[in-house]
C-alpha positions as CSV (number, residue, x, y, z in Angstrom):
1,X,-55.9,-20.9,54.5
2,X,-54.7,-24.3,53.3
3,X,-53.6,-26.9,55.4
4,X,-50.1,-28.3,54.0
5,X,-49.7,-31.5,52.9
6,X,-46.4,-31.7,55.0
7,X,-49.1,-31.9,57.8
8,X,-51.2,-34.2,57.2
9,X,-52.4,-36.1,53.9
10,X,-55.5,-33.6,52.9
11,X,-57.1,-35.5,50.1
12,X,-57.6,-39.3,49.4
13,X,-58.5,-38.5,46.1
14,X,-55.9,-40.3,44.1
15,X,-55.4,-42.3,46.7
16,X,-59.0,-44.4,46.8
17,X,-61.5,-44.2,44.0
18,X,-65.2,-45.8,43.9
19,X,-63.9,-48.0,41.5
20,X,-61.4,-49.7,43.8
21,X,-58.6,-50.3,41.6
22,X,-55.3,-49.8,43.2
23,X,-53.3,-46.8,42.4
24,X,-49.7,-45.5,42.6
25,X,-49.6,-42.9,45.1
26,X,-49.3,-39.3,44.0
27,X,-48.1,-38.0,47.2
28,X,-44.2,-38.4,47.8
29,X,-44.3,-37.5,51.4
30,X,-45.8,-40.4,52.7
31,X,-44.9,-43.0,54.8
32,X,-45.4,-46.9,54.9
33,X,-47.9,-46.3,58.0
34,X,-50.2,-44.3,55.7
35,X,-50.0,-46.4,52.9
36,X,-50.6,-49.7,54.5
37,X,-53.8,-47.6,56.4
38,X,-55.0,-46.0,52.8
39,X,-54.2,-50.1,51.1
40,X,-56.4,-51.6,53.7
41,X,-59.2,-49.2,52.9
42,X,-58.9,-49.4,49.3
43,X,-58.9,-53.4,49.5
44,X,-62.3,-53.2,51.7
45,X,-63.9,-50.5,49.3
46,X,-63.0,-52.9,46.8
47,X,-64.5,-55.9,48.7
48,X,-67.8,-53.7,49.0
49,X,-68.2,-52.3,45.3
50,X,-68.6,-56.7,44.3
51,X,-72.3,-56.1,46.4
52,X,-73.2,-53.3,44.5
53,X,-75.9,-54.0,42.1
54,X,-74.5,-54.9,38.8
55,X,-75.9,-52.3,37.3
56,X,-73.8,-50.0,39.6
57,X,-71.4,-52.4,39.3
58,X,-71.3,-52.0,35.2
59,X,-71.9,-47.4,35.9
60,X,-68.6,-48.0,38.0
61,X,-66.7,-49.2,35.2
62,X,-67.7,-46.1,33.8
63,X,-66.2,-44.3,36.6
64,X,-63.3,-46.1,36.7
65,X,-62.6,-45.2,32.6
66,X,-63.0,-41.4,33.0
67,X,-61.1,-41.9,35.5
68,X,-58.1,-42.9,33.4
69,X,-58.8,-40.5,31.4
70,X,-58.3,-38.0,33.8
71,X,-62.2,-36.9,33.3
72,X,-63.8,-35.9,36.3
73,X,-66.5,-33.9,35.0
74,X,-67.8,-37.1,33.6
75,X,-66.8,-39.1,36.7
76,X,-68.8,-37.2,38.6
77,X,-71.2,-37.6,36.0
78,X,-71.7,-40.9,36.2
79,X,-71.2,-41.0,40.1
80,X,-74.4,-39.1,40.5
81,X,-76.1,-41.2,38.1
82,X,-75.1,-43.9,40.6
83,X,-76.4,-41.8,43.4
84,X,-79.5,-41.4,41.5
85,X,-80.2,-45.6,41.0
86,X,-78.4,-46.4,44.6
87,X,-79.4,-43.4,46.8
88,X,-78.5,-45.0,50.0
89,X,-74.9,-46.4,49.6
90,X,-72.1,-44.4,51.6
91,X,-69.2,-44.9,49.2
92,X,-71.0,-43.5,46.4
93,X,-71.9,-40.1,48.6
94,X,-68.2,-40.2,49.5
95,X,-66.6,-40.1,46.2
96,X,-68.9,-37.0,45.0
97,X,-68.5,-35.5,48.1
98,X,-64.1,-36.0,47.6
99,X,-65.2,-34.8,43.6
100,X,-66.8,-31.7,44.7
101,X,-63.9,-31.0,46.8
102,X,-61.5,-31.1,43.6
103,X,-63.8,-28.5,42.6
104,X,-63.9,-26.4,45.7
105,X,-67.1,-26.7,46.1
106,X,-66.7,-27.4,49.9
107,X,-70.0,-26.9,51.4
108,X,-71.6,-29.3,48.9
109,X,-69.1,-31.8,49.6
110,X,-69.5,-31.1,54.0
111,X,-73.1,-32.2,53.2
112,X,-72.3,-35.4,51.2
113,X,-69.8,-36.6,53.5
114,X,-72.4,-36.0,56.1
115,X,-74.9,-38.6,54.4
116,X,-72.1,-41.3,53.8
117,X,-71.5,-41.0,57.9
118,X,-75.2,-41.1,58.6
119,X,-75.2,-44.2,56.7
120,X,-72.1,-45.6,57.4
121,X,-71.2,-43.9,61.1
122,X,-67.7,-46.4,61.7
123,X,-66.1,-45.1,58.6
124,X,-62.9,-43.7,59.5
125,X,-61.7,-41.9,55.9
126,X,-65.0,-40.2,55.7
127,X,-64.6,-38.3,58.6
128,X,-61.4,-37.4,57.4
129,X,-62.4,-36.4,53.9
130,X,-65.5,-33.6,55.8
131,X,-62.4,-32.8,57.9
132,X,-60.6,-31.5,54.8
133,X,-63.1,-30.4,52.7
134,X,-63.6,-27.6,55.9
135,X,-60.5,-27.2,56.6
136,X,-59.9,-25.9,52.4
137,X,-62.9,-24.2,53.1
138,X,-61.0,-22.1,56.2
139,X,-63.6,-23.7,58.6
140,X,-60.8,-25.3,61.0
141,X,-62.4,-25.0,64.6
142,X,-65.0,-27.4,62.5
143,X,-62.7,-29.3,60.7
144,X,-61.1,-29.9,64.4
145,X,-64.7,-30.5,65.8
146,X,-65.1,-33.2,63.2
147,X,-61.6,-34.6,63.7
148,X,-62.4,-35.1,67.8
149,X,-65.0,-37.6,67.1
150,X,-62.7,-39.1,65.1
151,X,-60.3,-39.5,67.5
152,X,-63.0,-40.4,69.9
153,X,-64.4,-43.5,67.6
154,X,-60.9,-44.6,66.9
155,X,-59.3,-43.5,70.0
156,X,-55.6,-45.8,69.2
157,X,-55.6,-44.2,65.1
158,X,-52.2,-42.1,65.3
159,X,-53.6,-40.7,61.4
160,X,-56.5,-39.4,63.2
161,X,-54.4,-37.4,66.2
162,X,-51.7,-36.5,62.9
163,X,-54.6,-34.7,61.5
164,X,-55.8,-33.3,65.3
165,X,-52.4,-31.6,65.3
166,X,-52.0,-30.0,61.9
167,X,-55.2,-28.1,62.6
168,X,-54.1,-26.9,65.9
169,X,-51.0,-25.4,64.6
170,X,-53.0,-24.0,61.7
171,X,-54.9,-22.4,64.9
172,X,-51.3,-21.5,66.6
173,X,-52.2,-23.6,69.5
174,X,-48.6,-24.8,69.9
175,X,-48.9,-26.7,73.3
176,X,-52.1,-28.8,72.2
177,X,-50.4,-29.5,68.7
178,X,-47.4,-30.9,70.7
179,X,-49.9,-33.1,72.7
180,X,-52.3,-34.2,69.9
181,X,-48.5,-35.6,68.2
182,X,-47.7,-37.1,71.3
183,X,-51.0,-38.8,71.6
184,X,-50.6,-39.7,67.9
185,X,-47.1,-41.1,68.5
186,X,-48.8,-43.5,71.0
187,X,-51.1,-44.4,68.6
188,X,-51.0,-47.2,65.7
189,X,-49.5,-47.3,63.6
190,X,-45.9,-46.3,64.1
191,X,-45.5,-43.7,61.7
192,X,-42.1,-41.6,60.1
193,X,-44.1,-39.1,58.6
194,X,-46.1,-38.1,62.1
195,X,-42.4,-37.8,64.0
196,X,-41.2,-35.9,61.0
197,X,-44.3,-33.5,60.8
198,X,-43.2,-33.2,64.5
199,X,-39.9,-32.7,64.1
200,X,-41.0,-29.5,61.4
201,X,-43.0,-28.5,63.9
202,X,-39.5,-28.4,66.2
203,X,-37.7,-26.7,63.3
204,X,-40.8,-24.0,63.4
205,X,-40.8,-23.3,67.5
206,X,-36.9,-22.9,67.2
207,X,-36.1,-26.3,69.1
208,X,-33.5,-28.2,66.4
209,X,-31.8,-30.6,68.8
210,X,-35.6,-32.0,69.1
211,X,-36.6,-31.7,65.6
212,X,-33.3,-33.6,64.7
213,X,-34.1,-36.4,67.3
214,X,-37.9,-36.9,66.1
215,X,-35.8,-37.6,62.0
216,X,-33.7,-39.9,63.7
217,X,-36.5,-42.1,64.7
218,X,-38.3,-41.7,62.0
219,X,-35.7,-43.3,59.9
220,X,-35.4,-45.8,62.3
221,X,-39.0,-46.9,61.9
222,X,-38.6,-46.2,58.1
223,X,-34.9,-45.7,57.1
224,X,-35.9,-45.0,53.5
225,X,-38.2,-41.8,54.4
226,X,-37.0,-39.3,51.7
227,X,-38.5,-36.4,54.2
228,X,-37.0,-37.2,57.0
229,X,-33.1,-37.6,55.4
230,X,-33.6,-34.5,53.6
231,X,-34.3,-32.5,56.8
232,X,-31.3,-33.5,58.9
233,X,-29.0,-32.5,56.0
234,X,-30.8,-29.3,55.8
235,X,-29.7,-28.7,59.7
236,X,-26.7,-27.0,60.0
237,X,-24.1,-29.8,61.0
238,X,-23.2,-28.2,64.1
239,X,-26.5,-28.8,65.2
240,X,-26.8,-31.9,63.9
241,X,-23.3,-32.9,65.5
242,X,-24.5,-32.4,68.8
243,X,-27.3,-34.7,69.0
């Protein structure tokens, strides 16, 4: 069972690379809130990389080149070399974990994310990446436990609750999913994507008027958010006119 990107951003591989260079974001339905959060983490990652020993920074430049060449196997080989030379670094372990997730080696990825969290338990993206690997491996309950730890550590982070809602949806726990969306919408940053996700869920529940309201609220937050616009257009005009 895979969790669709319409619910959450599952994979940050294309967004945040170990080499810390800002990339173009490939998932088209990301909103400004998600993009800003990811860019902030990318900036922090770049700063951390500058503190690496020079030998590790030099290898990391080769990782950058391998990524630019779409050579994931070479990037993994180089990252493993970095990990051997600099074994107490959480970012390197997290990066290898993301590569392992991309290869569908989920158990190996989870172990690496656990190692990263043991070194740096304050990095919220490590929780996201671990939960992603678990969910992709159909371990939804375990993914939920990971996200609940994230929610406890960051009780005002909307993106964490959005992930939680998606997991409850996979478990077909509708009331819990709606509670998680409410938590997300009461947290920060405000997100057009999260409102659109809840709108999609309302459509699944045949609650069209509430879905329309969420899509319109999403466009109040971000008027150019394409997903919300498309969803509004897809709803029959007779229903939309009621709002």
